[in-house]
C-alpha positions as MATLAB code, in Angstrom:
seq = 'MKNLFNRIVNVITADIHEVLDQKEQKNPIATLNQYLRECEQETEKVRKLVERQHLLKEEFSREYLYARDLAEKRKRQAAIAKEAGESELHEFAVQEYGMFEERSFRLKDAMQKAAAQLTELERKYEEMRHKLKDMNIKRMELMGRENTVRAHYRMNQVLEPASYANQSFSRFSEMENYLERLEHKVNSAFYRNTIDARIHQLEKEQKHKETHSIS';
ca = [
      -0.632   29.036   15.343;
       3.130   28.801   15.156;
       2.871   27.220   11.718;
       0.640   30.058   10.618;
       3.180   32.661   11.726;
       5.869   30.748    9.844;
       3.705   30.726    6.737;
       3.209   34.483    7.034;
       6.946   35.032    7.261;
       7.557   32.684    4.327;
       5.035   34.525    2.178;
       6.825   37.816    2.778;
      10.370   36.471    2.410;
       9.707   33.978   -0.387;
      10.825   36.082   -3.334;
      12.298   39.568   -2.913;
      12.662   40.009   -6.656;
       8.942   39.467   -7.197;
       8.007   41.870   -4.417;
      10.060   44.612   -6.054;
       8.886   43.874   -9.596;
       6.083   46.330  -10.451;
       4.668   43.848  -12.971;
       4.437   41.046  -10.463;
       0.808   39.999   -9.815;
       1.403   38.097   -6.586;
       0.566   40.020   -3.417;
       1.852   38.723   -0.055;
      -0.644   40.893    1.810;
      -3.533   39.408   -0.187;
      -2.296   35.939    0.746;
      -2.020   37.004    4.372;
      -5.585   38.343    4.242;
      -6.760   34.962    2.999;
      -5.045   33.210    5.929;
      -6.654   35.626    8.359;
     -10.096   35.051    6.848;
      -9.586   31.315    7.316;
      -8.565   31.904   10.950;
     -11.642   34.070   11.513;
     -13.840   31.308   10.106;
     -12.251   28.714   12.398;
     -12.614   31.038   15.393;
     -16.306   31.500   14.606;
     -16.762   27.722   14.444;
     -15.150   27.377   17.869;
     -17.428   30.125   19.249;
     -20.483   28.141   18.136;
     -19.066   24.984   19.728;
     -18.539   26.863   22.996;
     -22.161   28.040   22.910;
     -23.356   24.508   22.205;
     -21.273   23.140   25.082;
     -22.758   25.751   27.411;
     -26.291   24.722   26.423;
     -25.369   21.079   26.917;
     -24.040   21.764   30.402;
     -27.247   23.614   31.300;
     -29.344   20.716   29.983;
     -27.373   18.225   32.085;
     -27.907   20.473   35.111;
     -31.674   20.616   34.588;
     -31.940   16.858   34.073;
     -29.806   16.198   37.147;
     -31.964   18.402   39.379;
     -35.116   16.820   37.983;
     -33.863   13.257   38.603;
     -32.642   14.151   42.093;
     -36.004   15.692   43.021;
     -37.881   12.640   41.750;
     -35.563   10.337   43.695;
     -36.271   12.271   46.902;
     -39.983   12.228   46.136;
     -40.063    8.438   45.593;
     -38.010    7.948   48.763;
     -40.619    9.818   50.816;
     -43.454    7.984   49.086;
     -41.816    4.611   49.806;
     -41.639    5.480   53.504;
     -45.298    6.521   53.544;
     -46.385    3.329   51.715;
     -44.399    1.185   54.152;
     -45.989    2.804   57.167;
     -49.421    2.295   55.583;
     -48.708   -1.387   54.976;
     -49.010   -1.003   51.186;
     -46.329   -3.502   50.197;
     -46.856   -3.339   46.430;
     -46.872    0.453   46.412;
     -43.831    0.452   48.666;
     -41.969   -1.906   46.353;
     -42.835    0.210   43.301;
     -41.701    3.422   45.013;
     -38.433    1.770   46.093;
     -37.733    0.619   42.526;
     -38.499    4.085   41.202;
     -36.267    5.638   43.845;
     -33.354    3.384   42.874;
     -33.786    4.192   39.190;
     -33.911    7.964   39.700;
     -31.062    7.867   42.211;
     -28.810    5.998   39.761;
     -29.800    8.377   36.971;
     -29.038   11.415   39.111;
     -25.516   10.057   39.807;
     -24.894    9.588   36.078;
     -26.230   13.036   35.240;
     -24.167   14.678   37.972;
     -21.017   13.092   36.599;
     -21.925   14.122   33.029;
     -22.714   17.660   34.217;
     -19.344   17.997   35.943;
     -17.485   16.701   32.894;
     -19.403   19.056   30.596;
     -18.541   21.989   32.892;
     -14.836   21.087   32.836;
     -14.905   20.716   29.065;
     -16.666   24.068   28.743;
     -13.980   25.765   30.812;
     -11.267   24.316   28.579;
     -13.116   25.317   25.400;
     -13.623   28.857   26.692;
      -9.920   29.139   27.513;
      -8.911   27.924   24.048;
     -11.431   30.211   22.411;
     -10.058   33.238   24.245;
      -6.540   32.271   23.166;
      -7.710   32.070   19.548;
      -9.370   35.483   19.793;
      -6.210   37.061   21.189;
      -4.022   35.427   18.547;
      -6.400   36.566   15.815;
      -6.324   40.106   17.166;
      -2.528   40.058   17.263;
      -2.374   38.803   13.682;
      -4.731   41.533   12.511;
      -2.506   44.122   14.156;
       0.506   42.488   12.536;
      -1.263   42.628    9.180;
      -1.776   46.382    9.537;
       1.892   46.799   10.416;
       2.924   44.756    7.385;
       0.579   46.701    5.119;
       2.108   49.955    6.328;
       5.622   48.671    5.683;
       4.646   47.262    2.305;
       3.122   50.591    1.282;
       6.339   52.342    2.288;
       8.495   49.907    0.300;
       6.317   50.207   -2.803;
       6.206   54.003   -2.519;
       9.984   54.257   -2.221;
      10.396   51.861   -5.130;
       8.245   53.989   -7.419;
       9.720   57.290   -6.206;
      13.235   56.002   -6.838;
      12.256   55.000  -10.351;
      11.177   58.595  -11.019;
      13.884   60.417   -9.070;
      16.812   58.156  -10.035;
      15.942   56.594  -13.405;
      19.529   56.409  -14.628;
      21.147   55.041  -11.499;
      18.319   52.841  -10.261;
      19.528   49.734  -12.019;
      23.029   50.128  -10.526;
      21.569   50.488   -7.053;
      19.392   47.402   -7.205;
      21.808   45.421   -5.088;
      21.628   47.936   -2.229;
      17.818   47.927   -2.483;
      17.765   44.157   -2.097;
      20.094   44.453    0.842;
      17.801   46.958    2.526;
      14.822   44.687    1.896;
      16.621   41.688    3.357;
      17.481   43.650    6.518;
      13.902   44.805    6.822;
      12.577   41.266    6.422;
      15.001   39.935    9.024;
      13.776   42.540   11.516;
      10.197   41.738   10.625;
      10.708   38.003   11.066;
      12.291   38.589   14.458;
       9.345   40.761   15.503;
       6.794   38.149   14.393;
       8.600   35.358   16.242;
       8.995   37.528   19.363;
       5.279   38.309   19.351;
       4.437   34.609   19.113;
       6.703   33.566   21.998;
       5.474   36.463   24.147;
       1.854   35.424   23.599;
       2.744   31.801   24.373;
       4.393   32.802   27.655;
       1.442   35.034   28.626;
      -1.027   32.234   27.950;
       0.996   29.716   29.980;
       1.433   32.090   32.943;
      -2.297   32.819   32.873;
      -3.057   29.092   33.040;
      -0.600   28.592   35.926;
      -2.265   31.432   37.837;
      -5.674   29.813   37.360;
      -4.350   26.459   38.551;
      -2.735   28.082   41.609;
      -5.975   29.876   42.532;
      -7.853   26.627   42.105;
      -5.452   24.812   44.453;
      -5.646   27.622   47.051;
      -9.464   27.585   46.942;
      -9.622   23.834   47.510;
      -6.986   23.891   50.222;
      -9.019   26.479   52.152;
     -12.268   24.533   51.725;
];
């Protein structure tokens, strides 16, 4: 995500002359929109993976419960066969019990791992959604500023046709100051989001530790 923010800033600051040239065909906002569409596509892919992981965890849970129930059933049947003196039936039930018991252990372990992986995927997915939302807000802010710059550029051409060329240096200076403020704002937003995400994770870990210490 940090690289993406850097790319956004680079797109805007790459060429001030081209931004101010009314004949220039390149549009930083259009490029930014393309980046955001790509991020939305990646976020949607992650959402589908989260859903798939949830289904997988549920499937492990069902298989685990089924294997555990069969193991308990064979255990009872083995005891009944032993009391009845049915040695072959007892031996078969014991073998079946061992097989289902071992399978239930494997499935329980797989279920717990799938649940942990799901939690991590959900956390990452939420982070992506928040970052995407922040970038969309940033895009609207940039579009508003770009509209203002373009409007002033065209108004100055009409209102100050004779002196506009002589004032080009001051216009570039204003644009540079604006871009510096914008870059600072983008970077501040990124670090703020990073801190929020880290603090949120630390709070979850602390609650987890407190819960286990009580139990």
